C-alpha positions in Angstrom: 183.6 96.7 226.8 185.1 98.5 223.0 187.4 95.5 221.8 187.4 97.3 218.4 190.1 99.6 219.6 192.4 97.7 220.4 195.6 99.0 221.2 198.7 99.0 219.1 201.7 96.4 220.9 205.3 96.8 220.6 207.4 93.6 221.8 210.8 95.3 223.1 214.0 93.3 224.7 215.2 94.2 227.8 219.1 94.6 228.1 218.9 91.3 230.0 216.5 89.3 227.8 218.4 86.0 226.3 216.8 82.5 225.1 218.3 79.4 226.4 217.0 75.8 225.9 215.4 73.8 229.1 214.5 70.6 228.7 213.3 70.5 231.6 211.0 72.9 233.3 209.9 72.3 237.1 206.6 73.5 238.1 205.1 75.2 242.2 202.3 75.9 243.0 201.1 78.2 245.1 197.5 80.5 246.1 198.8 83.3 243.9 200.6 82.4 242.1 203.0 79.3 240.0 206.3 79.4 239.5 208.5 77.5 236.5 212.3 76.9 237.2 213.4 76.3 234.2 216.6 73.9 233.6 218.9 71.7 232.0 218.4 67.5 232.1 221.8 65.8 231.7 222.3 61.9 232.8 225.9 61.6 233.9 226.2 57.8 234.8 222.6 55.0 235.1 221.8 56.2 238.3 222.7 59.4 238.3 220.9 62.4 236.9 222.0 66.0 237.5 219.3 69.2 236.4 220.9 72.4 236.1 218.4 75.0 237.0 218.8 78.8 235.3 215.8 80.7 234.7 212.6 80.6 237.5 209.2 82.6 235.9 206.6 83.5 238.3 203.2 84.1 236.6 199.9 84.8 237.7 197.1 82.0 237.6 195.4 83.7 234.9 199.0 84.0 232.7 199.3 80.3 234.0 195.6 79.6 232.3 197.0 81.2 229.0 200.1 79.9 228.5 198.5 76.6 228.8 195.7 77.5 226.5 198.2 79.2 223.8 200.5 75.6 224.6 198.1 73.4 223.7 196.9 75.2 220.4 201.0 74.8 219.4 201.1 71.6 220.0 198.1 71.0 217.9 199.5 72.9 215.0 202.8 71.0 215.7 201.4 68.0 215.5 199.3 68.8 212.5 202.1 69.4 210.9 204.6 66.8 212.1 203.1 64.2 213.5 202.1 63.3 217.1 204.7 64.1 220.1 205.2 60.6 221.6 206.3 60.9 225.0 208.7 59.0 227.3 207.0 55.5 227.9 208.5 54.6 230.6 207.3 58.0 232.6 203.1 58.1 232.7 202.2 61.2 231.4 206.0 62.1 230.1 209.2 63.4 232.2 208.2 65.2 235.6 210.7 66.7 237.2 
């Protein structure tokens, strides 16, 4: 395999591309893929939380693993620059939805 001749990569945004903020992600896994559902979580009362899902993304297991490595690298870089990211102490390992 010749890795010296890498192709040029051109990033193009499709007409339906959009940016969005998410403070909730749910992950569903089966043998073929990972399904990430992004949304926003709002607490409407002390006992009621509302999740508004707005986007689902399917990833192959290989892309999920590559994403995990990229996220880990970027979290490590972020913490080196800005300090440790603290997770919600009420939820072991952070919030899971």
